[in-house]
C-alpha positions as a Python dict, from the first residue, in 0.01 Angstrom:
ca = {
    (1, 'M'): (0, 0, 0),
    (2, 'A'): (33, 268, -261),
    (3, 'T'): (-112, 36, -522),
    (4, 'V'): (-415, -18, -319),
    (5, 'A'): (-460, 362, -267),
    (6, 'I'): (-442, 400, -638),
    (7, 'Q'): (-698, 144, -712),
    (8, 'T'): (-926, 294, -449),
    (9, 'T'): (-911, 634, -614),
    (10, 'L'): (-968, 501, -955),
    (11, 'V'): (-1269, 304, -835),
    (12, 'A'): (-1402, 624, -678),
    (13, 'K'): (-1340, 826, -1001),
    (14, 'I'): (-1499, 565, -1212),
    (15, 'A'): (-1811, 558, -974),
    (16, 'Q'): (-1837, 940, -1000),
    (17, 'L'): (-1827, 944, -1372),
    (18, 'T'): (-2075, 681, -1397),
    (19, 'A'): (-2306, 883, -1163),
    (20, 'V'): (-2262, 1190, -1375),
    (21, 'R'): (-2326, 994, -1712),
    (22, 'H'): (-2633, 827, -1582),
    (23, 'G'): (-2755, 1097, -1358),
    (24, 'P'): (-2933, 1052, -1013),
    (25, 'R'): (-3108, 740, -920),
    (26, 'F'): (-3471, 726, -812),
    (27, 'D'): (-3490, 645, -437),
    (28, 'P'): (-3839, 602, -309),
    (29, 'A'): (-3725, 696, 58),
    (30, 'R'): (-3606, 1027, -73),
    (31, 'H'): (-3816, 1103, -389),
    (32, 'L'): (-4172, 927, -332),
    (33, 'V'): (-4386, 1122, -97),
    (34, 'G'): (-4669, 849, -76),
    (35, 'D'): (-4950, 1068, 60),
    (36, 'L'): (-5308, 941, -4),
    (37, 'P'): (-5571, 1190, -126),
    (38, 'A'): (-5806, 1336, 131),
    (39, 'K'): (-6106, 1256, -91),
    (40, 'K'): (-6198, 1056, -395),
    (41, 'K'): (-6510, 1044, -622),
    (42, 'S'): (-6649, 708, -704),
    (43, 'M'): (-6820, 600, -1024),
    (44, 'K'): (-7139, 568, -810),
    (45, 'D'): (-7104, 921, -706),
    (46, 'L'): (-7120, 1027, -1071),
    (47, 'G'): (-7429, 835, -1113),
    (48, 'F'): (-7284, 533, -1309),
    (49, 'P'): (-7365, 176, -1252),
    (50, 'E'): (-7118, -28, -1026),
    (51, 'D'): (-7010, -244, -1325),
    (52, 'I'): (-6891, 41, -1517),
    (53, 'G'): (-6513, 35, -1533),
    (54, 'V'): (-6279, -196, -1359),
    (55, 'S'): (-6277, -17, -1017),
    (56, 'P'): (-6523, 175, -799),
    (57, 'L'): (-6287, 486, -817),
    (58, 'A'): (-6378, 775, -1065),
    (59, 'V'): (-6115, 1026, -976),
    (60, 'S'): (-5906, 1130, -685),
    (61, 'E'): (-5831, 1465, -534),
    (62, 'P'): (-5464, 1593, -590),
    (63, 'F'): (-5213, 1397, -355),
    (64, 'Q'): (-4848, 1470, -340),
    (65, 'L'): (-4682, 1186, -532),
    (66, 'F'): (-4325, 1290, -578),
    (67, 'T'): (-4103, 1548, -403),
    (68, 'V'): (-4013, 1872, -571),
    (69, 'E'): (-3649, 1752, -606),
    (70, 'A'): (-3770, 1437, -794),
    (71, 'V'): (-3983, 1679, -1032),
    (72, 'E'): (-3698, 1884, -1101),
    (73, 'I'): (-3483, 1587, -1199),
    (74, 'M'): (-3771, 1486, -1429),
    (75, 'R'): (-3774, 1838, -1573),
    (76, 'E'): (-3418, 1835, -1642),
    (77, 'E'): (-3446, 1485, -1834),
    (78, 'I'): (-3703, 1621, -2073),
    (79, 'L'): (-3495, 1912, -2179),
    (80, 'N'): (-3286, 1697, -2420),
    (81, 'V'): (-3519, 1455, -2557),
    (82, 'P'): (-3454, 1402, -2932),
    (83, 'E'): (-3692, 1513, -3197),
    (84, 'K'): (-3836, 1170, -3288),
    (85, 'Y'): (-4011, 1170, -2940),
    (86, 'K'): (-4188, 1511, -2999),
    (87, 'F'): (-4551, 1533, -3133),
    (88, 'K'): (-4825, 1778, -3185),
    (89, 'S'): (-5188, 1746, -3284),
    (90, 'N'): (-5517, 1928, -3340),
    (91, 'I'): (-5581, 1934, -2975),
    (92, 'A'): (-5223, 1965, -2820),
    (93, 'R'): (-4949, 2183, -2944),
    (94, 'S'): (-4645, 2009, -2786),
    (95, 'Q'): (-4609, 1655, -2637),
    (96, 'L'): (-4334, 1410, -2565),
    (97, 'R'): (-4425, 1052, -2616),
    (98, 'G'): (-4240, 713, -2572),
    (99, 'Y'): (-3927, 878, -2450),
    (100, 'A'): (-3896, 772, -2103),
    (101, 'K'): (-3730, 432, -2107),
    (102, 'D'): (-3465, 536, -2369),
    (103, 'C'): (-3402, 896, -2255),
    (104, 'A'): (-3518, 947, -1907),
    (105, 'P'): (-3392, 665, -1653),
    (106, 'F'): (-3494, 859, -1341),
    (107, 'T'): (-3846, 941, -1485),
    (108, 'Y'): (-3897, 570, -1591),
    (109, 'A'): (-3772, 427, -1257),
    (110, 'A'): (-3992, 662, -1079),
    (111, 'W'): (-4307, 556, -1253),
    (112, 'T'): (-4244, 187, -1266),
    (113, 'H'): (-4089, 147, -913),
    (114, 'P'): (-4294, -124, -712),
    (115, 'E'): (-4352, 140, -430),
    (116, 'T'): (-4492, 392, -664),
    (117, 'L'): (-4721, 114, -831),
    (118, 'A'): (-4840, 7, -501),
    (119, 'L'): (-4944, 362, -398),
    (120, 'I'): (-5130, 439, -713),
    (121, 'S'): (-5291, 86, -705),
    (122, 'K'): (-5422, 157, -351),
    (123, 'I'): (-5574, 475, -467),
    (124, 'A'): (-5727, 331, -772),
    (125, 'E'): (-5863, 23, -567),
    (126, 'V'): (-5726, -227, -808),
    (127, 'E'): (-5379, -352, -882),
    (128, 'L'): (-5245, -157, -1180),
    (129, 'V'): (-4934, -162, -1395),
    (130, 'P'): (-4834, 83, -1663),
    (131, 'V'): (-5006, -7, -1998),
    (132, 'M'): (-4678, -37, -2170),
    (133, 'D'): (-4339, 132, -2171),
    (134, 'Y'): (-4445, 375, -2458),
    (135, 'E'): (-4719, 525, -2212),
    (136, 'V'): (-4488, 611, -1923),
    (137, 'A'): (-4471, 990, -1848),
    (138, 'H'): (-4635, 1114, -2163),
    (139, 'I'): (-4553, 1506, -2145),
    (140, 'N'): (-4802, 1783, -2225),
    (141, 'F'): (-4638, 2139, -2270),
    (142, 'S'): (-4823, 2466, -2265),
    (143, 'S'): (-4635, 2794, -2248),
    (144, 'K'): (-4698, 3175, -2313),
    (145, 'S'): (-4511, 3503, -2259),
    (146, 'K'): (-4512, 3684, -1915),
    (147, 'A'): (-4701, 3962, -2064),
    (148, 'D'): (-4970, 3724, -2219),
    (149, 'A'): (-5002, 3552, -1867),
    (150, 'Q'): (-5058, 3886, -1699),
    (151, 'Q'): (-5308, 4007, -1942),
    (152, 'E'): (-5501, 3674, -1896),
    (153, 'L'): (-5534, 3739, -1528),
    (154, 'K'): (-5627, 4101, -1577),
    (155, 'S'): (-5902, 3997, -1812),
    (156, 'H'): (-6014, 3724, -1580),
    (157, 'Q'): (-6041, 3981, -1301),
    (158, 'E'): (-6235, 4227, -1492),
    (159, 'E'): (-6477, 3950, -1607),
    (160, 'L'): (-6535, 3864, -1242),
    (161, 'R'): (-6602, 4231, -1151),
    (162, 'I'): (-6861, 4250, -1440),
    (163, 'Y'): (-7033, 3935, -1309),
    (164, 'E'): (-7045, 4090, -961),
    (165, 'D'): (-7191, 4420, -1079),
    (166, 'E'): (-7457, 4235, -1257),
    (167, 'G'): (-7543, 4022, -956),
    (168, 'I'): (-7444, 3680, -1128),
    (169, 'S'): (-7131, 3598, -913),
    (170, 'G'): (-7112, 3268, -750),
    (171, 'C'): (-6995, 2935, -783),
    (172, 'R'): (-7090, 2855, -1147),
    (173, 'E'): (-6868, 2929, -1449),
    (174, 'V'): (-6861, 2828, -1830),
    (175, 'V'): (-6580, 2623, -1967),
    (176, 'K'): (-6394, 2844, -2211),
    (177, 'T'): (-6137, 2717, -2445),
    (178, 'P'): (-6023, 2402, -2272),
    (179, 'I'): (-5655, 2273, -2291),
    (180, 'V'): (-5801, 1947, -2421),
    (181, 'G'): (-6174, 1922, -2517),
    (182, 'W'): (-6423, 1656, -2395),
    (183, 'H'): (-6284, 1320, -2436),
    (184, 'T'): (-6248, 975, -2274),
    (185, 'D'): (-5913, 813, -2253),
    (186, 'S'): (-5772, 531, -2454),
    (187, 'Y'): (-5677, 347, -2137),
    (188, 'P'): (-5833, 236, -1822),
    (189, 'F'): (-5662, 460, -1568),
    (190, 'V'): (-5428, 759, -1581),
    (191, 'C'): (-5220, 932, -1321),
    (192, 'V'): (-5155, 1309, -1414),
    (193, 'L'): (-4856, 1462, -1231),
    (194, 'M'): (-4799, 1847, -1228),
    (195, 'M'): (-4452, 1924, -1315),
    (196, 'S'): (-4486, 2312, -1300),
    (197, 'D'): (-4496, 2583, -1025),
    (198, 'V'): (-4854, 2692, -1052),
    (199, 'R'): (-4865, 2931, -767),
    (200, 'G'): (-5063, 3237, -887),
    (201, 'M'): (-5243, 3040, -1146),
    (202, 'V'): (-5612, 3053, -1179),
    (203, 'G'): (-5795, 2754, -1336),
    (204, 'G'): (-5635, 2427, -1444),
    (205, 'E'): (-5888, 2209, -1300),
    (206, 'T'): (-6032, 1881, -1453),
    (207, 'A'): (-6406, 1895, -1554),
    (208, 'I'): (-6601, 1569, -1549),
    (209, 'R'): (-6936, 1495, -1681),
    (210, 'T'): (-7176, 1285, -1464),
    (211, 'A'): (-7410, 1008, -1583),
    (212, 'E'): (-7690, 1284, -1587),
    (213, 'G'): (-7484, 1536, -1789),
    (214, 'K'): (-7399, 1751, -1501),
    (215, 'I'): (-7031, 1877, -1472),
    (216, 'I'): (-6835, 1878, -1165),
    (217, 'K'): (-6476, 2021, -1122),
    (218, 'M'): (-6192, 1871, -952),
    (219, 'R'): (-5906, 2121, -851),
    (220, 'G'): (-5575, 2107, -1030),
    (221, 'P'): (-5269, 1964, -865),
    (222, 'S'): (-4960, 2165, -744),
    (223, 'Q'): (-4596, 2077, -841),
    (224, 'G'): (-4536, 1728, -744),
    (225, 'Y'): (-4894, 1638, -687),
    (226, 'A'): (-5107, 1411, -887),
    (227, 'V'): (-5445, 1288, -945),
    (228, 'V'): (-5564, 921, -1042),
    (229, 'M'): (-5856, 890, -1270),
    (230, 'Q'): (-6047, 609, -1451),
    (231, 'G'): (-6035, 816, -1751),
    (232, 'R'): (-6143, 537, -2001),
    (233, 'Y'): (-6500, 549, -1849),
    (234, 'T'): (-6528, 921, -1751),
    (235, 'T'): (-6586, 1198, -2000),
    (236, 'H'): (-6361, 1475, -1904),
    (237, 'Q'): (-6158, 1779, -2019),
    (238, 'A'): (-5869, 1981, -1885),
    (239, 'M'): (-5964, 2333, -1830),
    (240, 'R'): (-5744, 2631, -1931),
    (241, 'A'): (-5504, 2757, -1669),
    (242, 'L'): (-5474, 3147, -1657),
    (243, 'G'): (-5177, 3350, -1525),
    (244, 'A'): (-4908, 3072, -1555),
    (245, 'Q'): (-4625, 3112, -1809),
    (246, 'E'): (-4610, 2730, -1836),
    (247, 'R'): (-4796, 2420, -1758),
    (248, 'I'): (-4614, 2082, -1786),
    (249, 'T'): (-4792, 1759, -1690),
    (250, 'A'): (-4663, 1411, -1713),
    (251, 'V'): (-4927, 1145, -1765),
    (252, 'T'): (-4879, 782, -1730),
    (253, 'S'): (-5156, 547, -1839),
    (254, 'F'): (-5234, 228, -1653),
    (255, 'R'): (-5437, -103, -1685),
    (256, 'P'): (-5531, -389, -1452),
    (257, 'K'): (-5242, -626, -1386),
    (258, 'S'): (-5459, -935, -1378),
    (259, 'A'): (-5541, -1078, -1711),
    (260, 'L'): (-5876, -1199, -1538),
    (261, 'L'): (-5989, -838, -1519),
    (262, 'R'): (-6135, -652, -1836),
    (263, 'D'): (-5912, -456, -2049),
    (264, 'D'): (-6091, -215, -2284),
    (265, 'S'): (-5779, -29, -2402),
    (266, 'E'): (-5790, 128, -2732),
    (267, 'L'): (-5566, 338, -2938),
    (268, 'R'): (-5827, 587, -3061),
    (269, 'T'): (-5670, 892, -2894),
    (270, 'V'): (-5302, 800, -2943),
    (271, 'R'): (-5248, 666, -3283),
    (272, 'G'): (-5201, 1007, -3466),
    (273, 'V'): (-4941, 1117, -3197),
    (274, 'S'): (-4739, 822, -3172),
    (275, 'D'): (-4445, 639, -3337),
    (276, 'I'): (-4683, 389, -3488),
    (277, 'N'): (-4440, 100, -3488),
    (278, 'E'): (-4342, 147, -3125),
    (279, 'L'): (-4691, 195, -3023),
    (280, 'Y'): (-4826, -118, -3196),
    (281, 'Y'): (-4541, -333, -3076),
    (282, 'G'): (-4603, -231, -2713),
    (283, 'F'): (-4984, -294, -2766),
    (284, 'A'): (-4934, -621, -2938),
    (285, 'E'): (-4681, -743, -2697),
    (286, 'Y'): (-4897, -682, -2385),
    (287, 'R'): (-5212, -795, -2531),
    (288, 'L'): (-5065, -1123, -2628),
    (289, 'Q'): (-4928, -1170, -2286),
    (290, 'L'): (-5259, -1106, -2143),
    (291, 'L'): (-5402, -1359, -2389),
    (292, 'K'): (-5132, -1617, -2291),
    (293, 'E'): (-5211, -1579, -1923),
    (294, 'L'): (-5595, -1608, -1988),
    (295, 'L'): (-5526, -1933, -2184),
    (296, 'E'): (-5291, -2064, -1904),
    (297, 'H'): (-5551, -1992, -1645),
    (298, 'E'): (-5829, -2172, -1829),
    (299, 'I'): (-5610, -2477, -1927),
    (300, 'E'): (-5541, -2512, -1542),
    (301, 'R'): (-5913, -2480, -1466),
    (302, 'V'): (-5996, -2752, -1713),
    (303, 'K'): (-5728, -2983, -1590),
    (304, 'V'): (-5829, -2937, -1223),
    (305, 'A'): (-6199, -2995, -1310),
    (306, 'H'): (-6120, -3320, -1486),
    (307, 'R'): (-5884, -3426, -1216),
    (308, 'V'): (-6146, -3418, -951),
    (309, 'G'): (-6396, -3597, -1157),
    (310, 'E'): (-6620, -3300, -1256),
    (311, 'G'): (-6813, -3312, -1582),
    (312, 'F'): (-6689, -3094, -1861),
    (313, 'G'): (-6837, -2742, -1803),
    (314, 'T'): (-6950, -2676, -2159),
    (315, 'V'): (-7140, -2356, -2088),
    (316, 'K'): (-6852, -2204, -1879),
    (317, 'H'): (-6591, -2297, -2143),
    (318, 'K'): (-6792, -2154, -2428),
    (319, 'L'): (-6833, -1833, -2225),
    (320, 'F'): (-6448, -1832, -2193),
    (321, 'L'): (-6402, -1873, -2567),
    (322, 'E'): (-6644, -1600, -2635),
    (323, 'R'): (-6428, -1362, -2413),
    (324, 'V'): (-6123, -1460, -2589),
    (325, 'I'): (-6284, -1405, -2930),
    (326, 'D'): (-6400, -1046, -2817),
    (327, 'F'): (-6048, -985, -2673),
    (328, 'V'): (-5873, -1083, -3009),
    (329, 'E'): (-6129, -887, -3207),
    (330, 'Q'): (-6072, -586, -3010),
    (331, 'S'): (-5698, -609, -3057),
    (332, 'N'): (-5753, -655, -3431),
    (333, 'R'): (-5976, -333, -3450),
    (334, 'E'): (-5721, -127, -3283),
    (335, 'L'): (-5433, -219, -3514),
    (336, 'V'): (-5545, 7, -3791),
    (337, 'E'): (-5334, -20, -4108),
    (338, 'Q'): (-5044, 244, -4074),
    (339, 'S'): (-5135, 400, -4407),
    (340, 'Q'): (-5475, 473, -4262),
    (341, 'V'): (-5360, 660, -3953),
    (342, 'R'): (-5400, 1028, -3974),
    (343, 'K'): (-5077, 1183, -3823),
    (344, 'G'): (-5140, 1472, -3578),
    (345, 'F'): (-5521, 1412, -3542),
    (346, 'V'): (-5698, 1297, -3226),
    (347, 'E'): (-6091, 1277, -3251),
    (348, 'K'): (-6285, 1485, -3022),
    (349, 'V'): (-6617, 1414, -2838),
    (350, 'D'): (-6890, 1642, -2980),
    (351, 'L'): (-7012, 1788, -2641),
    (352, 'P'): (-7112, 2160, -2604),
    (353, 'D'): (-6965, 2366, -2322),
    (354, 'A'): (-7167, 2395, -2025),
    (355, 'A'): (-7187, 2556, -1681),
    (356, 'I'): (-6984, 2399, -1406),
    (357, 'D'): (-7069, 2310, -1033),
    (358, 'C'): (-6780, 2398, -824),
}
């Protein structure tokens, strides 16, 4: 009896030590909120043709994705990430990339859980998966002193007072020194999660250009809230947030799960802020997997057509081959020789600042 008691105690202690070593586990019932956004903007709403992109969605309003508890666990995980995962560029002072699978098990599980993917896919109106492990929970940091944050708000309030005195107050403003300038993303979709408490913050919205060149503004999310955007096909920028000492966001990039849907992913905005070997491995692996699925699908189609006595569809098969050639050529273009990659450089879209419609 004593032996059984000792064994039970040992098992409990081992379980406790394992839990401490590995940290809390992601539990969708506890950590995933699963709210849907109240509103969404479609590509059509922005004036784009319906065949632009891989989904009707352009961008969602913020919705609560994870609980505050889940976000706090994620914040804990990013505190001790090794230097090799830290990057900076001409458009971002501090980023973490490619760390999640190796260093943040809770974060990685949260973003790749089937229930999380199902929710994001429902909002995006197309079944999505993370582009690759390297692009799970990319972190953007922005911080300032308390005095600087208070001075920003004071200056902003003074500016508003001047506008009112001059009779030009209202709903239009000018984009000033954005966090990230005008750009399109490298991947079809992004989900951007706010990890900071932004109460008292002014700004922080996402500005998006319509097909006619007008600019609309989507409000920024609160802690635990996220937005889903088809960023590969929309020109956008993150507006500066005033009054907040920190602004930490996590960005996971997504692509369509089906190999039959177009994948226009490129590496233009991420080569210079990545471990190029890991980035290229992830890109090559998933593109080859999609190519394999495309070939298997066409092999089966050709076999079935032959089995039922159909004539060989030459035109249809040649269209398939053209698609495969385009797909392979695109992969080849994106895999720029490592010696030609400019570390710390991300190209920007050359567009002037403009007034924004609220």
